[in-house]
N, C-alpha and C positions, 0 to 999 in steps of 0.2 A: 449642466444644472444639477443633475443627480450627484455628480462628484463633489460639487460645492456644498450641497446639503450634507453629504456624508462627512466632509471635513468639519463643517460647522457643528454637527452633532458630536463628532469625536472630540473636538476641542472643548465643547461645552461640558461633556462628561469628564474630560481630563481636568478642566478648571474646577469642577465641583469636587473631584477627589482631592485636589490640592488644598482647597478651602477647608474641607473636612479634616485633613491631616493637620493643617495649621491651627485649626480650632482645637483639636485634641491636644496639641503641644501647648497652646496658650492656656487652656483650661487646666492642664496638668500643673503648670507653674502657679496659676492662681490658687488652685486647690491646696498646694503646699503652703502658700502664705496665709490663706484663710484658716487652715487648720492650726497654724501657729497663733493667729489672733484669737481664735476660739479658745485655745488652751489658756492663753493669758487671761481672758475674760472670766473663765471658770475659776482660775486661782483667786481673782479679786472677789468673786462671790463667796468663795470659801473663807477668805480672810474677814469679810464683812460679817459672816455668821459667827466666826470665832470672837470678834469684838463684842457682838451682842451677847455671846455666852459668858464673856468675862463680866459684863455688867450684871447679868443674872446671878452669877456666882458671888459677886461682891454684895448684891442685895440680900442674898440668902445667908451671908456670913461664911461661905465656904472658903473664901480667900480674903486676905487682908488688903488694905489700901495700897501698901508698898508693892505687894505681889501683883496687884491689878495694874499698877503703873508700869512695872517691869514687863508684864505680858503685852500691854498695849504698845510699848516701845518696840518689842521684838516683832509683833505683827505689822506695825507701821513700816519697819525696815523691809520686811518681806513684800509689802504692798508697793514700796518704791522700786524694788528690784523687778517685780512682775510688770510694773508700768514701763520701766526702761526696756525690758525684753520685748514687750508688745510693740513699742515704738520702733525698735530695731527690725522686727519682722515686717512692719508696715513699710519701712524704708527699703528693705530687700524686695518687697513685692512691687514697688514702683520702679525699681531698677531692672527687674527681670524681663519685662516685655521687650526691652531694647534688643535682646538677643533673638527674638522670634523672627525678625526681619530676614536675616541671613538664612535661618533655618527654612523659612517659607520659600525663599528664592531657590535654595538647594533642592527642596522637594519638588518645586515646579520644574526645575531643570531636569531632574531625574525622571519624573512621571511623564511630562509632556515631551521633552526632547528624546528620552529613551524610547517611549512608545512610538513616536513618529519615525525614528531611525529603524527600530525593529520592524515596523510595518513596511517601510520602503525596502528593507532587505528581504523579508520573508513573505510579505503580502503581495497583492496584485492591484496596485492603484488603478482605478478606472475600469477594472474588469467587471463586466455585468454579472448579475445573479445567474447562477446555473443550477436550478433545482435538479434533484436526482432524476426525476422522470423525464425532464427535458434532455438531460445528458444521455440517458439510455435511449431515448427516441432518436437522438442524433446518431448514436453509434449504430442502432438498428438500421437506420436509413443508409449509413455508409456501407454496412454489410450487404444490404439489398442491392446497392449500386456498384458493387465491386466488379472488377473486370471479368469478362467471360474467359473460358478456356483459350479460345483463339487469341483474344487480346493479350492475355498473359504470356502465351507462347511467343507472340510477336514482340512483346516487350523484352523477353529474354533472348530473342534472336533464334527461337526454335520453331519457326513456322513450318508446318507440314508441307511436304512436296506434293502438290495436287496430283501429279502424274503417278507417283508411287502409291499414293492413297487409292487412286482409282483402280490401279492394277491389283492392289491387295484386296480391295472390296470385291472385285470381280472374281478373284480366286476363292474368297471366302463364301461367295454366293453359291458356289457349287457344293459346299460342305453342309450336310444335313444331319450329321451326328452330333448331338449336344455334348456327349462325353468327349468327343474329339476336340470340340471347340473349348471346353473347359481346360483340357490339357494344353491347348495352344495358348490360352491366356496365361497359365502358370509358366509355360516354357518361355514365352516372350519376356515375362517379368524377370525370370531367372537370368535370362541372357542380357538384361539391360536394354530391352527393346520396347519401351513403354508405348510408343505409338502403335506398333503392331499388336500389342496387348489390348489397347483401347479398341482397335478395329475388330479384333476377335471377340471381345466382350460385347461389343455392339451387335455383331452378327448373332451371338448366342442369345441375347435378349430379344432380338427380333424374331428368331426362330422359336424360342420357348414361349414368348408371349406371356399370357397370364400364368403359365406354369413355371416361369422363372423363379428361382429360389432367392431367399434373402442373401445367400452367399454369392449368387450370380450378380446381383445388384451391387453388393459390397465390393466385389472384385473389379467390377467396372469402375466404381469410384476410385478404388486403389490404383488402377492403371492410369486414370486421369491425373490423380495426385502425383504419381511417379513421373508422368510425362511433364508436368508443370513444376518439377523440382520441389515438391512438397506443398505447393499452393492448392487450397481446396476451392475450386471454382464453383459457380452456380450449377454447372452441369454435373459435377461430382456430388454436390449437395442434393440434387434431384434424385440421383441413384441411392444416396444414403437414406433419404426419406422413404423411398420405396422399400429399401431393405428393412428399415425399422418398422414400417407398417406391417411387414410380414413377420418380423421377429424383433421385438423391442429389446431383447437381450443380446442381439448380435454384437459381439465384442469389437470386431473391426469397425463397424459402423459407428458405434458409440465413441470409439477412440477418434475416428476421423471427424465426427461432428464436434467433439471437444477441440480438436485442432483448428477447425473452422472458426469457432467462437474465440479461441485464443488469438488467431490472426486478426479478427475483427475488433478485439478489445472487450468482448463480453465475457470477462473472466468468471462472473457468477454463473453463466450458463455452461461454460466449460466445466466448472466444478460440479454442477448438477449432473452432467452426463458422465463424468469420470468417477464420482464418489462411489456409486454402487460397485464398479469394477475394482476400485482400490480397496474396498472393505470386504467384498464377498467374492471377488474373482479368483481364478485359479492362480496361486502364487508361482506356478511353473510356466505360466503364459508370458511370453515376451511382452505383449501389450500391457498386461497388468503390472509387470515389473517397471515398464517405462512410465506408466501412469503414477505408480507409487513414488517414483523418483521425482516427479514434477508437481504432484498435487498440493504439497505444502506451499510451494511458491504461488501456485494458482489461487489457493484459498487466501493467501496474504494479499495478493493483488485484488481479489474480490472483496476484501475487508471482512472475511468470514473467519472467526476463531475456529481453528481446526487442528487437531493433533493427527498428523499423517501416520498411517500404520507403518510398522517397520517393514522395510523391503525384504522379500524372501524370494528364493529361487534365482535364476540367472538374471543379470542386468542387461537387458536388451534395449534398443532404442529406435528402431526404425519401423515404420508402418508396413513395409514389405514383408516383415516376418509373419504377418497374419495370413498370408496366402497358404494354400495347401502345398507346402514344399518340404523336402527333406532338410535337415539341419545344414548339410553341405551346400545345397542349392540356395537356402536362405542366406547363408553367410556370403556366398558369392554375389548375390544380388545386392545385399547391403553394401558390400565393399565397392561394387560398381556404381551405385548411386552416390556413395560418399565421394568417390573419385570425380564424378561428374560435377557435383556441387562444389567441391574444392577447386576444381579448375575454373569454374565460372566465377566464383567469388574472387579468386586471385586475379582474374583478367578484367572482370566487369564490376566487381563489388556486389553488394546486395543489402537487404534489410537486416536489422539486428536479429530478427527471428531466424533468418537463414544462417547467420554466423553461429547463433546459439545451437541450432540443429546440427551443424557440422561439428561443433566442439563436443556435444553430447555423443554423437555417433562415433567419433574417434575414441572417446573415452570408453564407450561400450565395447569397441573392438580392441580395447587394451593397447591402443597406440597413444599412450599418454604423452610422450615427448612431442609427437606431432600435434596433439591437441593443445599442448602448452604453447607451441609456436603459433598455431592459428589464433589462440586467445590473445597472445601478445600483439599479433598483427591487428586483430579486431579492436584492441584498445587504441591503437594508433588511428585506425579508420574513424572511430567515433570520439576522438579527442574533443573535449569541449562540450560534450552532450551528456550531462550527468545522468539522465534517466536511462539512456542506453547503456552507459558504462556500469550503472548499478545492476541492470538486468544481466549483463555479461558477467559481472563479478559473482552474482548468485550462481550462475551456471558453472563458473570455474570452481567455486567452493564445493558445490554438490558433485562435481565430476572428479574431485580429488586433485585439482590443479593448484598452483600457487597464484593467488590473486594479486 
């Protein structure tokens, strides 16, 4: 019913436009004829005044009888010519409207047919209204209902070994030195052992309790994200919220919260978390460099006019770089995570965001030929899906690849 009403209103508006355009065409033709008739009538009035002037001149003796006859004959000739001209204009006016029919039909075809064709191509017939607030509420609901850490690991085939986890937890229970646990978290992350890093971080948080720092919570979230191949789970979000409660400026937490909103489709919220770092963050920070590389695209997706600051400092791109590591350790960890992600995408496939993350990571590692190969493969994987292909193309252009 609603769709029928829509088409009735649309056709009614289109027909009204056609009638208006046809009326303008017709009135334009009539105006031309009427202006011609009006001009002829004015000439006749002038000639009538001239005849009266001749009679007055003859009565005053200004002109003679012969001159008056000659002048009356000349004006009479002009009157006959003006009358013939007016008749011709009237004949043209009656013939002109016959051409308005084809013009009206052409206008109707262009306006109604063209509009319907364009709407069928670009529009969404039958699609219900989607107010902005309703769409945002639906996206927020999707984020709240996203898979847990365990569910995502199971989906990726990375389920934890219960026996190994129990043994590791038993060993960690004997450790009471917080500094040692912090070192263990960093060491496991560097070695590409995210599950062990998660367990060490959990032991650290349990031991420190209320004394746990923002960095402790952020590194726990980092370990969870690394374990889930970049996915920010609800468990990681809880640690990020704890970190930001202690230190709202925590760089790693703000970056990962932005990643969470990107994965959920709330680009406006991702932009809100990233903008302060992009504009005021340390240009030598790998996370700031990564944010500056992406924030222009994020702003565009959010519909926010924004001129991204020029990137400065090294071009890094992986969340693991935020941990307290040496440059060599950080590089080794990034390359390990990239290798894991590449192997999984090659064998199992993945989301467009995961392909994008792999392409950017390879570009940051200056492995451009390999990044180009991955991009070409991603295009084949997402063939026929314009939105995903457009997203990948932006990634390729920003990474210096051939789109």
